[in-house]
C-alpha positions in Angstrom: 124.6 128.0 94.1 127.0 126.6 96.6 130.3 125.1 95.3 130.8 121.4 95.5 133.8 119.1 95.0 133.8 115.5 93.6 137.2 113.9 93.5 138.3 110.3 94.4 141.8 109.0 94.8 142.1 105.2 95.2 145.3 103.3 95.7 144.8 99.5 95.4 145.2 96.4 93.3 143.4 95.6 90.1 140.7 93.1 91.0 140.1 92.1 87.4 141.4 92.7 83.9 139.8 95.7 82.1 137.0 95.0 79.7 137.2 97.3 76.6 134.3 98.0 74.3 133.2 100.6 71.8 130.0 102.5 72.1 127.9 103.4 68.9 129.6 106.8 68.6 133.0 105.0 68.3 134.2 106.1 71.7 136.2 103.5 73.7 135.2 102.7 77.2 136.9 100.3 79.7 135.5 99.0 82.9 137.3 97.2 85.7 137.6 97.0 89.5 140.2 98.1 92.0 140.3 96.5 95.5 141.4 98.5 98.5 141.9 97.1 102.0 141.3 98.6 105.4 142.7 97.3 108.6 141.4 98.0 112.1 141.4 96.5 115.6 138.1 95.1 116.9 136.8 95.5 120.5 139.0 92.5 121.6 142.2 94.2 120.1 142.4 91.7 117.3 143.4 92.9 113.9 140.6 92.8 111.3 140.9 93.4 107.5 138.2 94.1 104.9 138.5 94.5 101.1 136.3 97.0 99.3 135.9 96.7 95.5 135.5 99.9 93.5 134.0 100.0 89.9 136.2 102.1 87.6 135.2 103.5 84.1 137.8 105.0 81.8 137.0 106.7 78.4 138.9 107.3 75.1 142.6 106.8 75.0 142.7 106.2 78.8 140.4 103.3 78.2 142.5 101.8 75.5 145.7 102.2 77.6 144.0 100.7 80.6 143.1 97.6 78.6 146.6 97.4 77.1 148.7 97.8 80.3 146.5 97.0 83.4 146.1 93.4 84.5 144.6 91.8 87.6 146.9 92.2 90.6 148.7 95.3 89.5 149.0 98.1 92.0 147.5 101.3 90.7 146.4 104.8 91.7 143.1 106.0 90.1 142.1 109.6 90.3 138.6 110.5 89.1 135.1 111.5 90.2 132.2 109.5 91.6 129.1 108.9 89.5 125.9 107.0 90.2 123.9 105.7 87.3 120.4 104.2 87.5 118.3 102.1 85.1 115.2 99.9 85.1 115.9 96.2 85.4 114.0 93.6 83.4 111.9 92.8 86.5 110.8 96.4 86.7 113.0 97.3 89.7 115.2 100.3 89.8 119.0 99.5 89.8 121.9 101.8 90.8 125.6 101.6 90.2 128.2 103.9 91.7 131.5 104.0 89.9 134.7 106.1 89.6 135.1 107.8 86.3 138.9 107.9 85.9 140.8 110.8 84.5 144.2 109.7 85.7 145.8 106.2 86.3 149.3 105.7 87.7 151.1 102.4 87.9 152.6 101.8 91.4 154.5 98.7 90.6 157.0 97.6 88.0 156.3 94.1 86.8 159.3 92.2 85.3 159.3 92.9 81.6 156.1 95.0 81.1 156.0 98.7 80.3 154.7 100.9 83.0 153.6 104.5 83.2 151.3 107.3 84.3 148.3 108.4 82.3 146.3 111.5 82.7 143.4 112.6 80.6 142.2 115.7 82.6 141.7 118.9 80.7 143.9 120.8 83.1 146.9 118.6 82.2 147.9 118.0 78.6 148.9 114.5 79.6 152.2 114.8 77.7 154.4 113.2 80.3 158.1 112.6 79.7 158.8 109.6 77.6 161.8 107.5 76.7 160.7 107.7 73.1 157.9 105.9 71.2 156.0 103.5 73.3 155.7 101.1 70.4 158.1 98.2 71.1 160.4 100.2 73.4 160.7 100.3 77.1 160.3 103.8 78.5 163.3 105.2 80.3 161.1 106.9 82.9 157.9 106.1 84.7 155.6 107.6 82.2 154.5 107.2 78.6 153.3 110.1 76.4 149.7 110.4 75.5 148.4 112.7 72.7 145.1 113.5 71.2 142.9 112.8 74.2 139.2 112.7 73.6 136.9 115.4 74.9 134.7 114.7 78.0 131.7 112.6 77.3 128.3 113.3 78.7 127.7 109.9 80.4 124.0 110.6 80.9 123.5 110.2 77.2 125.6 107.0 76.7 123.8 103.7 76.7 125.4 101.0 78.9 
């Protein structure tokens, strides 16, 4: 079988606040959108701009941290993989949704009095970034917050949405 590669890196702004829910197994899942802009010149040499909105899904501790720290308008970098799900709608038609399953989220801005950091739940990285101490009630002294006990990968084909 030929090798393949599925990785997405998005840098953009949060288009809406994360929505956190818990599936029947007890696993946390957050969904939200990130907007990216592209700029180009048209045939007349005039600058054009278009926004694209990307659906993001985060699982486990990353989902909980997303809901806690990410808000509409924040600049973020999301690293993950593309996934397309399908289901039958009530009217009998087949529906599809393509989304980015996040395994790393980095804040690219520093809002006034909020905590900020980098979160990574990939298996290759233990996601134990440097921390200025406990994240409870303290400002980190560096740009990252420690994460421990990350959940194992979830087989999304078996998760009801």
